[in-house]
Structure formats: structure tokens, C-alpha cells
C-alpha positions as CSV (number, residue, x, y, z in Angstrom):
1,M,10.3,47.0,-12.9
2,N,12.0,43.8,-11.9
3,L,11.4,41.4,-14.7
4,H,13.2,38.6,-12.8
5,T,10.9,38.4,-9.9
6,P,10.5,34.7,-8.9
7,T,7.1,33.2,-9.3
8,P,5.6,32.4,-5.9
9,A,5.1,28.8,-5.1
10,P,1.5,27.5,-5.3
11,P,-0.3,27.5,-1.9
12,R,-0.4,24.3,0.0
13,R,-4.1,24.1,-0.3
14,T,-3.8,24.2,-4.1
15,R,-1.3,21.4,-4.1
16,R,-3.6,19.3,-1.9
17,T,-6.5,20.0,-4.2
18,V,-4.5,18.9,-7.3
19,A,-3.3,15.8,-5.5
20,A,-6.9,14.9,-4.5
21,G,-8.1,15.5,-8.0
22,L,-5.4,13.2,-9.4
23,A,-6.2,10.5,-6.9
24,L,-9.9,10.7,-7.8
25,L,-9.1,10.5,-11.5
26,T,-6.9,7.5,-10.9
27,L,-9.6,5.7,-9.0
28,A,-12.2,6.6,-11.7
29,G,-9.9,5.2,-14.3
30,A,-9.3,2.0,-12.4
31,G,-13.0,1.6,-11.8
32,Y,-13.7,2.1,-15.5
33,V,-11.1,-0.6,-16.5
34,L,-12.4,-3.0,-13.9
35,R,-16.1,-2.3,-14.3
36,G,-16.9,-5.6,-16.0
37,P,-15.3,-7.9,-13.4
38,L,-16.5,-5.9,-10.5
39,L,-20.1,-5.9,-11.8
40,M,-19.9,-9.7,-12.1
41,A,-19.1,-10.0,-8.4
42,A,-21.5,-7.3,-7.2
43,P,-24.7,-9.4,-6.9
44,R,-23.0,-12.0,-4.7
45,C,-21.3,-9.4,-2.5
46,V,-24.6,-7.5,-2.1
47,A,-26.3,-10.7,-1.1
48,G,-23.6,-11.4,1.4
49,R,-22.5,-14.6,-0.1
50,W,-19.0,-15.9,0.7
51,H,-18.7,-17.9,-2.5
52,G,-18.2,-15.7,-5.5
53,C,-17.5,-12.6,-3.5
54,L,-14.8,-12.7,-0.7
55,D,-13.2,-15.8,-2.2
56,T,-12.5,-14.2,-5.6
57,F,-10.2,-11.5,-6.8
58,N,-13.0,-9.5,-8.3
59,G,-15.0,-9.6,-5.1
60,V,-12.1,-8.5,-2.9
61,V,-11.3,-5.6,-5.2
62,L,-15.0,-4.6,-5.2
63,M,-15.2,-4.6,-1.4
64,T,-12.0,-2.7,-1.2
65,L,-13.4,0.1,-3.3
66,V,-16.7,0.0,-1.5
67,T,-15.1,0.5,1.9
68,L,-12.8,3.3,0.6
69,P,-15.2,6.1,1.8
70,A,-15.3,4.5,5.3
71,A,-11.5,4.5,5.3
72,V,-11.4,8.2,4.4
73,I,-13.9,8.9,7.2
74,V,-11.7,7.0,9.7
75,A,-8.6,9.0,8.5
76,W,-10.6,12.2,8.8
77,G,-11.6,11.4,12.4
78,L,-8.1,10.4,13.4
79,A,-6.8,13.6,11.9
80,L,-9.3,15.8,13.7
81,R,-8.4,14.1,17.0
82,R,-4.7,14.6,16.4
83,R,-5.2,18.3,15.5
84,A,-7.2,18.9,18.6
85,A,-4.4,17.4,20.6
86,G,-1.9,19.7,18.8
87,V,-0.1,16.9,16.9
88,A,2.0,18.1,14.0
89,A,1.3,16.6,10.5
90,A,-2.0,15.2,11.8
91,W,-3.4,14.5,8.3
92,R,-0.2,12.9,7.1
93,L,0.0,10.5,10.0
94,S,-3.7,9.6,9.9
95,L,-3.7,8.9,6.1
96,A,-0.6,6.8,6.4
97,E,-2.1,4.6,9.2
98,V,-5.3,4.1,7.3
99,G,-3.6,3.7,4.0
100,M,-1.3,0.9,5.3
101,V,-4.3,-1.1,6.6
102,H,-6.7,-0.5,3.8
103,G,-4.2,-1.0,1.1
104,T,-2.4,-4.1,2.5
105,V,-5.1,-6.2,4.1
106,P,-7.0,-7.0,0.9
107,F,-3.8,-8.2,-0.8
108,L,-2.9,-10.3,2.2
109,W,-6.4,-11.8,2.0
110,L,-5.9,-12.7,-1.7
111,T,-2.5,-14.3,-1.0
112,M,-3.9,-16.4,1.7
113,M,-6.9,-17.7,-0.3
114,P,-6.8,-21.5,-0.3
115,G,-6.7,-23.4,-3.5
116,A,-8.8,-26.4,-4.6
117,G,-6.4,-28.9,-3.0
118,A,-5.9,-27.0,0.3
119,G,-5.3,-29.2,3.3
120,T,-4.7,-32.3,1.1
121,V,-1.9,-31.2,-1.3
122,P,1.5,-30.9,0.5
123,G,3.3,-27.6,0.5
124,R,5.4,-26.8,-2.5
125,V,8.5,-24.6,-2.6
126,S,10.2,-23.0,-5.6
127,P,13.6,-21.9,-4.3
128,V,15.3,-21.1,-7.7
129,P,15.3,-17.3,-8.3
130,L,13.8,-16.0,-11.5
131,R,12.4,-19.4,-12.6
132,D,8.8,-18.5,-11.9
133,L,8.8,-15.0,-13.5
134,A,8.1,-16.4,-16.9
135,T,5.0,-18.2,-15.7
136,M,3.6,-15.3,-13.7
137,G,2.8,-13.2,-16.7
138,P,2.3,-9.4,-16.7
139,L,-0.8,-9.5,-14.6
140,G,0.8,-11.9,-12.0
141,I,3.9,-9.7,-11.8
142,A,1.8,-6.5,-11.4
143,G,-0.3,-8.2,-8.7
144,N,2.7,-9.2,-6.7
145,L,4.2,-5.7,-7.0
146,L,1.0,-4.4,-5.4
147,V,0.9,-6.9,-2.4
148,L,3.2,-4.8,-0.2
149,A,3.1,-1.5,-2.1
150,S,0.8,0.3,0.3
151,L,3.0,-0.8,3.2
152,G,6.1,0.4,1.5
153,F,4.5,3.7,0.6
154,F,3.0,4.6,3.9
155,A,5.2,2.9,6.5
156,P,8.1,5.3,6.2
157,V,5.7,8.2,6.2
158,R,4.2,7.0,9.5
159,F,7.3,5.6,11.3
160,A,10.5,7.6,11.2
161,A,12.4,4.4,12.1
162,L,11.5,3.0,8.7
163,A,12.4,6.1,6.7
164,S,15.2,4.6,4.7
165,L,15.3,2.4,1.6
166,P,17.3,-0.4,3.3
167,R,14.8,-0.6,6.1
168,V,11.8,-0.6,3.8
169,L,13.6,-3.4,1.8
170,A,14.1,-5.4,5.0
171,L,10.5,-4.8,6.0
172,G,9.1,-5.9,2.6
173,A,11.4,-9.0,2.4
174,G,10.5,-10.0,6.0
175,C,6.7,-9.6,5.4
176,S,6.9,-11.5,2.1
177,V,8.9,-14.4,3.7
178,L,6.2,-14.6,6.4
179,I,3.5,-14.8,3.8
180,E,5.2,-17.5,1.8
181,T,5.9,-19.5,5.0
182,A,2.3,-19.2,6.1
183,Q,1.2,-20.5,2.7
184,Y,3.5,-23.5,3.0
185,V,2.7,-24.3,6.7
186,L,-1.1,-23.9,6.2
187,R,-1.0,-26.1,3.1
188,L,-3.1,-23.7,1.0
189,D,-2.3,-25.4,-2.3
190,R,0.0,-22.5,-3.3
191,V,3.6,-22.5,-4.3
192,S,5.9,-20.7,-1.9
193,S,8.3,-19.1,-4.4
194,V,11.5,-17.1,-4.0
195,D,10.3,-15.0,-7.0
196,D,7.2,-13.9,-5.0
197,V,9.4,-12.6,-2.3
198,L,11.6,-10.8,-4.8
199,V,8.7,-9.1,-6.6
200,N,6.8,-8.3,-3.4
201,T,9.9,-6.6,-2.0
202,T,10.5,-4.7,-5.2
203,G,7.0,-3.4,-5.1
204,A,7.5,-2.2,-1.5
205,V,10.7,-0.4,-2.4
206,L,9.3,1.2,-5.5
207,A,6.3,2.5,-3.5
208,A,8.7,3.9,-0.9
209,L,10.6,5.7,-3.6
210,A,7.2,7.2,-4.7
211,S,6.5,8.6,-1.2
212,R,10.1,9.6,-0.4
213,R,9.5,13.3,-0.6
214,W,7.1,13.1,2.3
215,W,9.2,10.9,4.7
216,R,12.5,12.6,3.8
217,T,11.0,16.0,4.6
218,R,9.7,14.7,7.8
219,D,13.1,13.3,8.8
220,A,14.8,16.6,7.8
221,A,12.6,18.6,10.1
222,P,14.4,17.9,13.4
223,S,17.8,18.7,11.9
224,A,16.6,22.1,10.8
225,H,16.4,23.2,14.4
226,T,19.9,22.0,15.3
227,P,21.8,25.1,14.2
228,T,19.3,27.3,16.2
229,T,19.9,25.3,19.3
230,C,23.7,25.5,18.9
231,R,23.5,29.3,18.4
232,A,21.3,29.6,21.5
233,A,23.8,27.6,23.5
């Protein structure tokens, strides 16, 4: 008997099931932590009221969670269409497209919410790096890290041209600069801060690192066929 026989790798279906289970547990844990604030916004959101629902953090988070099943259905439909057309990695591409939109749009909405003095208070700029981090607090820093996290996570999975950390960094920095510029130009009674750009970009890069195994594998796939082509020639 060969006592050193290597253990076979778990089937792909098993890995997908484990990943789906972990994702559901994460969502359930987040829902449990946020259950109080979300329940406070639920009556106004159910009644279709703008004030107290879509103009508050709690309301936007609640609507993001409520629309999550619809996002999954859209990703499923896109994946089936791609598989019927013979597209490789149909599920990966579809989930990446839907994840970018569903995970980024709510945070963009939150960043563009007008303050009490919107339209009357002139735009404010904080150009000194690291000066505003102390006033952000842990929740503020965590929120800024999540603004472009979905974009950083899914963009290199979907687009091969973005499958490198420097490009994700440039994407995150460019998008964050656009957000801060829009806040200033539209006079939303918000401070356009360099620290927001730094933290938002950091969140995008960290999220890209978390998804690196998927987009690196995808990039490596074409090079795997190169030796075969050379031998055939």
C-alpha cells in the first residue's frame, strides 16, 4: 500500500458550496449587527418615503440588502445567457458585473447625499494629507474603505486590462477624485478631503488583493497555451 498517496483536491462544486455558505453567514452576521438601525428605517422605506429612507445611511443599507435577491437573479440570468452562447467563466463574469454595480452604487449615493447647507455653503477643501483621519473615527474610516471596495474587488475579475494592482490603484484614485470634485462643484455641504481619496483608494486596493486569486488565474490562462502553440509550430 502506498501510504503517501496525495489527498485529492475537493471538487469545484464543494468549493462553491462552501463559498456560498460563508457568504450567507457573513450576510446573516451583518444583518444581525445592523438589525436595530435597519428596522428603524424599514417603515419609511416600505411606505415609499424619501425622507428617512433613501436620504439616510440606514435606509440605503436596508434597500441594498432588500435588492440583493434581485441582483442575484440578474447575475443568474446573465450567466445562463453566456453559457448558452458558449462563453467561458460565465458565472464569474456575470457575478463580477452585477457585484460592481450593486456594491458600488449605494456607496456613491451615500457620498453624494447633500448636507443641511447644500447649495448655500461654499465648497470646502482639505488638502493636507492625514489631517482628517483623526476626526473620521473607526466607523468613518471603515465606511470610506468600503466606498470603492466592490469596484476594486470585481473590476479586475471582469476586465483583464485592470488585472494589476497599479491599475486598480489608479482606478480607485481616479474615481475617488471624481467623487470629491463632484461634492465640491455641486456644493453638497461636504468637505472634499485628500484623506477621503487616500482611504477610498486603499479600500479598492485591499479588495483587489482579496480577489487576486481569481483575476490572476484568469490572466494566466492564455499563457498556458503558449508552449503548446510553439510546439505545434
